[in-house]
C-alpha positions, 0 to 999 in steps of 0.5 A, spaced: 506 082 630 506 079 637 507 082 644 501 087 644 502 089 637 497 085 634 496 078 631 500 075 625 498 077 618 498 070 615 492 068 620 489 069 627 495 067 631 497 071 636 504 069 636 508 068 629 510 061 632 503 059 632 502 061 625 498 056 620 497 060 614 504 061 611 509 064 617 511 060 623 517 055 623 518 053 616 526 052 615 528 045 618 521 043 619 516 044 613 522 044 608 529 043 608 534 047 613 539 052 611 546 048 611 547 049 603 551 054 599 544 058 597 537 058 600 531 060 598 527 064 604 520 064 604 517 071 606 524 073 607 522 081 607 518 079 613 523 075 617 530 078 615 534 084 617 540 088 615 545 088 620 547 095 623 554 098 622 559 095 626 555 088 627 559 083 624 557 077 621 560 073 627 557 077 632 550 076 629 550 069 628 547 067 635 541 072 634 538 067 629 537 062 634 539 061 641 539 068 644 532 070 641 530 063 644 532 064 651 530 072 651 523 071 649 521 064 651 525 064 657 527 071 660 520 075 657 516 069 658 518 068 665 517 075 666 524 076 670 524 083 674 529 087 677 531 084 684 528 077 682 532 070 684 532 066 677 534 059 677 536 056 670 537 049 669 541 047 664 548 050 662 548 049 655 548 054 650 541 056 651 542 056 658 548 060 658 544 065 653 539 065 658 544 068 663 546 073 658 539 075 657 537 075 664 542 080 666 539 085 662 533 086 667 538 086 674 536 080 678 539 079 685 541 072 683 542 068 677 543 060 679 545 055 674 544 048 675 548 042 671 551 036 671 557 038 668 563 042 671 566 044 665 559 048 663 558 050 670 565 054 669 562 057 663 556 059 666 560 063 671 564 066 666 557 068 663 555 072 669 552 066 674 552 068 681 551 061 684 553 054 680 550 048 682 552 041 680 546 037 681 549 030 681 552 032 688 549 038 690 542 040 692 539 045 688 533 047 692 538 048 698 542 053 694 536 057 692 533 057 699 540 060 702 539 066 698 532 067 698 530 065 706 527 059 704 522 062 700 524 059 693 526 062 686 522 068 683 523 065 676 526 058 674 528 057 666 528 050 664 533 049 658 534 042 657 528 038 655 528 032 659 523 030 665 528 031 671 530 038 669 522 040 668 521 037 675 527 040 678 524 047 676 517 046 679 521 044 686 525 051 686 520 056 685 516 060 691 508 061 690 506 065 685 512 065 681 514 062 674 517 056 670 519 058 663 520 052 659 525 053 653 527 046 652 524 041 647 521 035 650 521 028 647 518 024 653 512 026 657 513 030 663 509 029 670 506 035 672 505 034 679 498 038 680 497 035 687 503 040 689 503 046 684 495 047 684 495 051 691 501 055 689 499 059 684 504 057 679 505 060 672 508 055 667 509 057 660 512 054 653 513 056 646 517 057 640 521 063 639 518 068 635 524 072 633 520 079 634 525 081 639 531 081 633 531 088 632 532 090 640 537 084 640 541 087 634 541 094 637 544 091 644 549 088 640 551 094 636 551 098 643 555 093 646 549 091 651 550 083 649 556 080 646 554 074 642 561 072 640 562 070 647 559 063 645 563 061 639 569 056 642 571 053 636 572 056 628 573 051 622 574 052 615 568 050 611 572 048 605 577 043 609 574 042 616 566 041 615 566 034 618 571 036 624 567 041 626 561 036 627 565 031 631 568 037 635 561 039 637 558 032 637 563 031 643 562 037 647 563 034 653 570 032 652 571 038 647 568 044 651 564 046 645 559 051 646 558 054 638 562 052 632 563 057 626 565 055 619 568 060 615 569 061 608 575 063 605 
């Protein structure tokens, strides 16, 4: 187990996402994913959870992906504390999940940056205090305005491109944290000539889902509401491809997460 409880039972990895002995990231990576009627889940007795009373299938869907990712890789790795100023770069589903999870730790300000006004409006509805369109506004100036010029305590990267990672490193104060959640497909420049003197911590990693029991309890108690991410619902029998088209054109449709239901 991770988070101070011990190592993975399959190998000596500290975290399940690093496991090379049978656990770790399997579905959709080493074997085919789960878009099928029936799926055999390896090690299911160690990786699946019964839904508590009062938690519907739809409310639990996001606990399989975006919420534990943002909670563990973003908020916990970023070590968000009460009173912190938290910057989240990227207002897609992962970034919005980071907004949701950061609020569990009572930060003083949550600032969300993106290029799309529609997603920034969504960030406001999820609880962001300040939103910044980086296509026409200065993110660092917005951060400075609420931190007396010191910079953010935590910056969470939720896109996965060089520009957004570098933006995170530019808005934090000395001694603070950048939690990289986005999956990068290109090299990123690490400006150590500027960062080395600032005692900055940068974290990366896959989600381990050790937090699933905690998140299930939060859903059950009403502490978080994952169904807020669902913007569209479609029939599995008749609208499967339409659902993909709507999700693929999210900039035009405003889709965050789509759900396919079986009659």
